[in-house]
PyMOL CGO cylinders between C-alpha atoms (Angstrom):
from pymol import cmd
from pymol.cgo import CYLINDER

trace = [
    CYLINDER, 0.00, 0.00, 0.00, 2.91, 2.38, 0.68, 0.3, 1, 1, 1, 1, 1, 1,
    CYLINDER, 2.91, 2.38, 0.68, 4.16, 2.25, -2.91, 0.3, 1, 1, 1, 1, 1, 1,
    CYLINDER, 4.16, 2.25, -2.91, 0.73, 3.01, -4.33, 0.3, 1, 1, 1, 1, 1, 1,
    CYLINDER, 0.73, 3.01, -4.33, 0.23, 5.83, -1.85, 0.3, 1, 1, 1, 1, 1, 1,
    CYLINDER, 0.23, 5.83, -1.85, 3.59, 7.37, -2.73, 0.3, 1, 1, 1, 1, 1, 1,
    CYLINDER, 3.59, 7.37, -2.73, 2.74, 7.11, -6.43, 0.3, 1, 1, 1, 1, 1, 1,
    CYLINDER, 2.74, 7.11, -6.43, -0.60, 8.87, -5.89, 0.3, 1, 1, 1, 1, 1, 1,
    CYLINDER, -0.60, 8.87, -5.89, 0.92, 11.59, -3.72, 0.3, 1, 1, 1, 1, 1, 1,
    CYLINDER, 0.92, 11.59, -3.72, 3.81, 12.09, -6.14, 0.3, 1, 1, 1, 1, 1, 1,
    CYLINDER, 3.81, 12.09, -6.14, 1.43, 12.45, -9.08, 0.3, 1, 1, 1, 1, 1, 1,
    CYLINDER, 1.43, 12.45, -9.08, -0.77, 14.90, -7.18, 0.3, 1, 1, 1, 1, 1, 1,
    CYLINDER, -0.77, 14.90, -7.18, 2.21, 17.01, -6.14, 0.3, 1, 1, 1, 1, 1, 1,
    CYLINDER, 2.21, 17.01, -6.14, 3.55, 17.06, -9.72, 0.3, 1, 1, 1, 1, 1, 1,
    CYLINDER, 3.55, 17.06, -9.72, 0.18, 18.15, -11.10, 0.3, 1, 1, 1, 1, 1, 1,
    CYLINDER, 0.18, 18.15, -11.10, -0.15, 20.86, -8.45, 0.3, 1, 1, 1, 1, 1, 1,
    CYLINDER, -0.15, 20.86, -8.45, 3.37, 22.02, -9.31, 0.3, 1, 1, 1, 1, 1, 1,
    CYLINDER, 3.37, 22.02, -9.31, 2.56, 22.31, -13.01, 0.3, 1, 1, 1, 1, 1, 1,
    CYLINDER, 2.56, 22.31, -13.01, -0.67, 24.20, -12.29, 0.3, 1, 1, 1, 1, 1, 1,
    CYLINDER, -0.67, 24.20, -12.29, 1.10, 26.62, -9.96, 0.3, 1, 1, 1, 1, 1, 1,
    CYLINDER, 1.10, 26.62, -9.96, 3.92, 27.09, -12.48, 0.3, 1, 1, 1, 1, 1, 1,
    CYLINDER, 3.92, 27.09, -12.48, 1.38, 28.09, -15.12, 0.3, 1, 1, 1, 1, 1, 1,
    CYLINDER, 1.38, 28.09, -15.12, -0.42, 30.44, -12.72, 0.3, 1, 1, 1, 1, 1, 1,
    CYLINDER, -0.42, 30.44, -12.72, 2.76, 32.02, -11.34, 0.3, 1, 1, 1, 1, 1, 1,
    CYLINDER, 2.76, 32.02, -11.34, 4.79, 32.00, -14.56, 0.3, 1, 1, 1, 1, 1, 1,
    CYLINDER, 4.79, 32.00, -14.56, 5.73, 35.70, -14.39, 0.3, 1, 1, 1, 1, 1, 1,
    CYLINDER, 5.73, 35.70, -14.39, 6.96, 35.35, -10.79, 0.3, 1, 1, 1, 1, 1, 1,
    CYLINDER, 6.96, 35.35, -10.79, 8.89, 32.21, -11.73, 0.3, 1, 1, 1, 1, 1, 1,
    CYLINDER, 8.89, 32.21, -11.73, 10.52, 34.03, -14.64, 0.3, 1, 1, 1, 1, 1, 1,
    CYLINDER, 10.52, 34.03, -14.64, 11.62, 36.87, -12.36, 0.3, 1, 1, 1, 1, 1, 1,
    CYLINDER, 11.62, 36.87, -12.36, 13.19, 34.42, -9.90, 0.3, 1, 1, 1, 1, 1, 1,
    CYLINDER, 13.19, 34.42, -9.90, 14.85, 32.55, -12.76, 0.3, 1, 1, 1, 1, 1, 1,
    CYLINDER, 14.85, 32.55, -12.76, 16.26, 35.77, -14.22, 0.3, 1, 1, 1, 1, 1, 1,
    CYLINDER, 16.26, 35.77, -14.22, 17.73, 36.63, -10.84, 0.3, 1, 1, 1, 1, 1, 1,
    CYLINDER, 17.73, 36.63, -10.84, 19.14, 33.23, -10.02, 0.3, 1, 1, 1, 1, 1, 1,
    CYLINDER, 19.14, 33.23, -10.02, 20.75, 32.22, -13.33, 0.3, 1, 1, 1, 1, 1, 1,
    CYLINDER, 20.75, 32.22, -13.33, 23.51, 34.87, -13.24, 0.3, 1, 1, 1, 1, 1, 1,
    CYLINDER, 23.51, 34.87, -13.24, 24.31, 33.98, -9.63, 0.3, 1, 1, 1, 1, 1, 1,
    CYLINDER, 24.31, 33.98, -9.63, 24.54, 30.28, -10.53, 0.3, 1, 1, 1, 1, 1, 1,
    CYLINDER, 24.54, 30.28, -10.53, 26.81, 31.11, -13.48, 0.3, 1, 1, 1, 1, 1, 1,
    CYLINDER, 26.81, 31.11, -13.48, 29.09, 33.17, -11.23, 0.3, 1, 1, 1, 1, 1, 1,
    CYLINDER, 29.09, 33.17, -11.23, 29.33, 30.37, -8.66, 0.3, 1, 1, 1, 1, 1, 1,
    CYLINDER, 29.33, 30.37, -8.66, 29.90, 27.79, -11.40, 0.3, 1, 1, 1, 1, 1, 1,
    CYLINDER, 29.90, 27.79, -11.40, 32.68, 29.91, -12.89, 0.3, 1, 1, 1, 1, 1, 1,
    CYLINDER, 32.68, 29.91, -12.89, 34.36, 30.36, -9.52, 0.3, 1, 1, 1, 1, 1, 1,
    CYLINDER, 34.36, 30.36, -9.52, 34.21, 26.62, -8.88, 0.3, 1, 1, 1, 1, 1, 1,
    CYLINDER, 34.21, 26.62, -8.88, 35.69, 25.92, -12.33, 0.3, 1, 1, 1, 1, 1, 1,
    CYLINDER, 35.69, 25.92, -12.33, 38.55, 28.37, -11.71, 0.3, 1, 1, 1, 1, 1, 1,
    CYLINDER, 38.55, 28.37, -11.71, 39.28, 26.83, -8.31, 0.3, 1, 1, 1, 1, 1, 1,
    CYLINDER, 39.28, 26.83, -8.31, 39.24, 23.33, -9.83, 0.3, 1, 1, 1, 1, 1, 1,
    CYLINDER, 39.24, 23.33, -9.83, 41.57, 24.42, -12.62, 0.3, 1, 1, 1, 1, 1, 1,
    CYLINDER, 41.57, 24.42, -12.62, 44.01, 26.05, -10.21, 0.3, 1, 1, 1, 1, 1, 1,
    CYLINDER, 44.01, 26.05, -10.21, 43.98, 22.96, -8.02, 0.3, 1, 1, 1, 1, 1, 1,
    CYLINDER, 43.98, 22.96, -8.02, 44.69, 20.76, -11.03, 0.3, 1, 1, 1, 1, 1, 1,
    CYLINDER, 44.69, 20.76, -11.03, 47.58, 22.99, -12.12, 0.3, 1, 1, 1, 1, 1, 1,
    CYLINDER, 47.58, 22.99, -12.12, 48.96, 22.97, -8.59, 0.3, 1, 1, 1, 1, 1, 1,
    CYLINDER, 48.96, 22.97, -8.59, 48.79, 19.16, -8.46, 0.3, 1, 1, 1, 1, 1, 1,
    CYLINDER, 48.79, 19.16, -8.46, 50.47, 18.89, -11.88, 0.3, 1, 1, 1, 1, 1, 1,
    CYLINDER, 50.47, 18.89, -11.88, 53.29, 21.22, -10.84, 0.3, 1, 1, 1, 1, 1, 1,
    CYLINDER, 53.29, 21.22, -10.84, 53.78, 19.26, -7.60, 0.3, 1, 1, 1, 1, 1, 1,
    CYLINDER, 53.78, 19.26, -7.60, 53.94, 16.01, -9.57, 0.3, 1, 1, 1, 1, 1, 1,
    CYLINDER, 53.94, 16.01, -9.57, 56.61, 17.47, -11.89, 0.3, 1, 1, 1, 1, 1, 1,
    CYLINDER, 56.61, 17.47, -11.89, 58.70, 18.57, -8.89, 0.3, 1, 1, 1, 1, 1, 1,
    CYLINDER, 58.70, 18.57, -8.89, 58.63, 15.07, -7.39, 0.3, 1, 1, 1, 1, 1, 1,
    CYLINDER, 58.63, 15.07, -7.39, 59.98, 13.39, -10.54, 0.3, 1, 1, 1, 1, 1, 1,
]
cmd.load_cgo(trace, "trace")
């Protein structure tokens, strides 16, 4: 019974989410416009940190040879 109940609840929540997305589309678009640049900035910073870490590891490996 738990699996069927979770399926029913999951379907209901998904349908409610789609309905609310349609109703609140303009608000969702505003939030999306505000959050995408922030996510891109954080993603870029993480990529730079990962690249610097990789370069640091490569230089350390060359020193140990």
